[in-house]
N, C-alpha and C positions, 0 to 999 in steps of 0.2 A: 332450781325450780322444776318441779315435776308435774306431769299431767296425771289425771286420775288413772290408776291402774285398775284393770278389770279381772276379777276372778270368777270362776264358775262352780263354786263349791255348793251353793244353795240356790234353790229356785228364786227368781226375782219376785219381789213383792208386787202386788197389784198397784195400778196407777193411783188409786185413792189413798193408799198407804204412804205414797210419796208426797202428798200434799201437806201443807202446814206452815213452813217457814214464811211464805208470803202473807198468809192470813195473820200471823203474829206481827210481822212488820207493818201490815196494812192497818193495824190498830192506831199507828201514828197518824193516819189520815182521818181519824175520828176522835181526836183529842179535844179537850175543852176549848182550845184556841179555834179549832174548826167550828165548834158549836157557836161560839161568840160571833165569829165572822159571818157565818152563813145566816144565822138568825137576824143579825143586824142588817145584812144586805137585803134579806127578804122583807123585813119590816119597813125599811126606808125606801126601797126601790121595787118592791113587788117581785114580779117574775123577770125583771130586766137582766139579771146577771146569771141566769141558769147556764148560759153558754160558757161562762167562765169556769164553773165547776166541771162541766163536761170536758172542756179543753184541758184543764189541770189534770184530770184523771187519765186522759190519753197520754200526756207527757209523762205522768207518773208511771204508767205501765212500762215505758221504755227504760226509765231510770231504774226502777226496781228490778226489772229483768237483768239489766247490765250488772247491778250490784249482786244479785243472786248468782248470775253466771260466773262472776269473778270468784266467789266463794266455792262454787261447785268445781270449777276447772282447776284452780290453783290449790285448793285446800287451805287457803289463808284468807283473812279478812282484809278489808280496805285499810283499816288502821295499821295492821301488821305490815302490809306491802308499802304503805307510805313511810312507815318507820324504817324499812329496809332501804328505801330509795333516798331518804334524806340522810346524807353522809355524816353530818356533824351532830353531836349531842345537843348543842345550842339550838340548831334548826329543829330537831325533834321536839325539844321543850317548847319552842315558840309555836310550833304547829299544834302541840298538845294544849297549850294555853287557849288558843282560839277554839279548838274543838271542845275543850272542857267548858268554855264559856257557853258554847251552844248547848251542851248537855245541861248546864245549870239553868239556862233560859227555858229549855224544854221542861225540866222538872218544875220550874216556877209555875208555868201554865198548868201543868197536869196536877200538881199538888193543890194549887188554888182551886182548880175545877172540882176535885174531889172534896175539898173542904167546904166549898160553897154548896155542893150537893148534900153533904151531911147536915149542913145548917138548914137547908130548905126542907129536908125530910124529917130531921129529928131535933132541930134547934141546938145542934152541937156547936159550941164556939169555934170560930174559924181556926184558931191555933191548935185546938184539940183535934179538929177535923184533919188538919194538915199532918199532925203526928200519926193519926190513925191511917191516913192514906200512905204516908211514908213507911209505916210499920208493915202494912200489907205488901207493899212493893218489896220490902226486905225479905218477907216470908217467901214470896214468889221467886226472888233471886236464889234463895236457899233451895227451893224446889228444883230450879234449873241446874244448880251446881251439884246437888246430891242425887236427884232422881233422873237427871238427864233432860235433853231437849224435848223429847216426846211428851213427858209429863208437863213441862212448862207450856208447850203448845196446847195441850188439852185444857189447861186452866184458862189461858188467855182467850182461846177460841170460845170457851164457855161464856166469858165476859163479853166477847164480841157479839154473841147471840143476844145477850141482854141489851147491849147498845142498839142493835138493830131493832129490837122490839120497842125499846123505850122511845126512840126518835121517829119511828114510822107509825106508831099507834095513832097519833093525832091526825096524820094524813088519811088514815083509814076512816076515822070518825068524821072528819070534815074534808072531803076530797077537794083538791084544787081545781081551778078552771082549766080545761084542756086547751082552750084557745090561748089562754095566758101562758101556758107551758110552751106551746108551739112558738109564740111570739118571743119568748125568752131564749129560744135557741138561736135567734138571729143576733150575731155580734153587733153591739152598739153600746154607747154610753149616753148618759144624760147629766152633764155637768161634772165638775171636778170631784164632787162627793162620790159619785158612782165609780170614778176612776180609782180613787183611794180605796174604796171597798173592794173593787175588783182585784187590785194588787194585794190587798190584805187577805182575800180568799185564796189567791195563789200562794202567798207566803205561808199561810196556815196549812195549806195542803201539802206542799212539797218541802220537806224539812230535812236538814242534814243528818240528824240522828237516825232517821229511817234508812238512809243510804248506808251508814256505817253498820247499823244493826243487821240489815238483811244479808250482807255478805258474811257476817259472823254466824247468823242463824243457819244459813245454808251450809257453811263449813262444818258446824257442829252436828247438824242433822245427818249429813252424808259423809261423816269421817270414816265410817265403816262401809266400804263399797262392795260388799259381798253380792255377786251376781248382778251388779249394776254397772252398765257402761255409761260413760259420760254423755254420749248423745241421748240415751234414754232419760238420764237425769235432767238434761236440758229441756227435753220435750215435756217432762212432768213439771219442770219449773215454769215453763210458759203457761201451762194450764193453771198452775197454782197462782201465778201472778194475775192471770186474767180473772180468775174467780175472786181473788182478793180485791182487785180494782173495781170489779162490777159491784161488789158488796159496798165497798167504801164510797164509790161514786153515787150509788143509789141512795145511801143513807145521807150523804152530804146534800144531794138534791132534795131529799125528803125534808131535811131541816129547813132549807130555804123555802120550799113550797109551803110548809106548815106556817112559817112566818108570813109569807106573801099572802096566803089565803085568809089568815086570821088576825095578823098583827099589823097590817099595813096602816100607817098613819097613827098608830097608838103610841102615846108618849111613854118614855121610860123603857122601851124595849131594847135599848142599846146596851143593857146589862143583863147578865144571866138571871139575876133576881127579878128584874123588871119583866123579862120575857116569861119567867115562870108565873109571876102574878097575873100577867095579861092573859096567858093561856088558861089559867084557872078561871078568870072572869069571863072569858069568851067561850071556852069549851067544857068547863067544869073541872072539878078536882081530880078526876081519874086521869085525864090527859096531862094535867100539870104534874101529877105524881109520877106518871110514866116518864115524862120529860126529865124530872129530877133523878129518877132511877137510872135512866140512860146516861145522864151526866155523871152520876156516881160510878157506874161501870166504866165509863170513858176515862175518868180520872184514875181509877185503880188499874185498869189494863194498860193505859198509855204510860203511866209513870213506871210501871214494871218494865215495859219494853225500853223506855228511856233510861232506866237504871241499868238495864242490860247493856245498852249502847255505851253508856258512860264507863262501865267497867271494862268493856272491850277497848274503848279509846285509850284509857289509862294503861292497860296492859300492853296493847299493841304498839303504842308510840313510845312509852317510857321503858318498855322491856323489863318491867319489874312486876312481881306478884304482890298484890296488896290485899290484906284481909278483907273479906266481904263487907263487914260492917264499916270499915274505914272507907272503902270505895263508895259505899252508898252515902255516907255522911258528907262526902265532898260536894255532891250535887244537891243533897237534901237540905243542908243547913241554910243556904241562902233563901230558899223558899220559905222555910220556917221563920227566918228573921223578918222577911217581908210581912208575913201574917202577924207576927208579934208586934211589929211597928204600926199595924193598923192601916197599911196602904190600901187604897181602894182596889178591890179584886179585879175589876174590869180594866182599870188603868194599868195594873201589873200585867194583865194578859196582853194588852196592846204593846207595852214596852218589851215584853218577852218576844213578841213576834218581830219587833225591830232588831233585837239582838240576834235572833235566829237568821235574819236576812244577811248578816255579815258572813255567816258560815256556809252559805250556799255554794259560792265558787270554790271554796277550799275542799268541798266534798265532790262536787260534780266534775270539775276539770281533771283531777287525778283519776276519777272513775273512768271517764271516757278515754284518757290516755292509756291507762293500764289495760283496758279491755281491747284496745287497738294495737297492743304490743304483741307481735307475732312470737317473739322469743319467750314471752310469758304465757301466752294463751295457746300457742301451737295451732293446730287445725281449727280451734274454736275461736280464733281471733275474729273481731267484728268484721263484717262486710263493709265495704267502703260507704255504702248508703247509711248503714247503721251508725258508723262513726260520724258522718256528716250530720245525721239527725240528732245524735247525742251532743255534738258540738254546738249546733244551733240551739238546742234546748238549754244547754249550759249558759250560752251567751245571753239568750233571751231572759232566762230566769235571773241571772245576775243583774241584767239591765232593769228588769221589773222591780227587783228588790231595791236597787239603787233609787228608783222612782219612789218606792214606798218610803224609804228613809227621808228623801227630800220633802215629800208631801207631809210626813209626820213632823219633821223638824221645822218646816216653814209654816205649818198650820193652814196650808191651802185647802 
């Protein structure tokens, strides 16, 4: 295992040119699962759970930075390093099965979100919309593999801009109550229903595939280290993660504020279709259309990043190179089957979040352990307080996701 070597053959690029991997990984924080959770929370409980979104993004900053740091320092992804540390082939296969399950659940939420958006905008049947969403993700994967990480970043960041516009437009048109926002920053709950939604918001925000993907994105982006020292790359990475988390956190808060200000107490807003219809009735067709456009961009961008993560998981853990189309179909087919069977989209989204909760400890615990390993990280090993914070975050998220499972399974 080697640390990043530094050469001085060319001038170092400016700081802005080093940004990008975190913005791509940050799309995972704006997927259709987040939309459903945040809109439902705002419609049912108003401004009550704003503090949950803020807290989740603070934790996400640490987690995504550790993931990016792992890729920058080692030149390897989290799945690759886990594959190296798991001695037996049976162990790697078992770890891959749970990680692949996470990738499938991720694709389920994102493909369904894109399909619902196409149905809302153009009356495209859900199965056809799922095929279109999956096809776009395949094209973007081809861009990444043939044109390189920078081209992939440009496309995904462009979709991110559409997501930001789509989900914040309604807040500009109908500003929320400032006093309500201030009250929502005070941590509290109101009944078991608010607890369930709070845990759902957390589960939809911090997802395993974003952790796997970010280490891979940073590895790919900085594989060529010309004139770039590791400390400089890590400084740029902290800025990159900060920008990405501010954007993701702001948009997630905007979703909740939009629902809190305009959908509170309105029946049927616990589904994406219902929220779209209620926004149209309350604020007019332009806001509803912008919401649907944001949802479409969310589905297309997040399923592309999810597909990238799934490909890295397979290659890193199984140590085999699988053709692009085959890698994509492994996670796409289950989502298409769900759409073909006519399963309620919102129910499928909820169940996908439950499956994702199983994968949190398997991604977080190795991440914290690896970045705290001095033999692997050298001088860039975590400081003791960083390791403690990462360990606390991993334990807390695992416990909260266990609570989510219990609440969902018991129907509390």
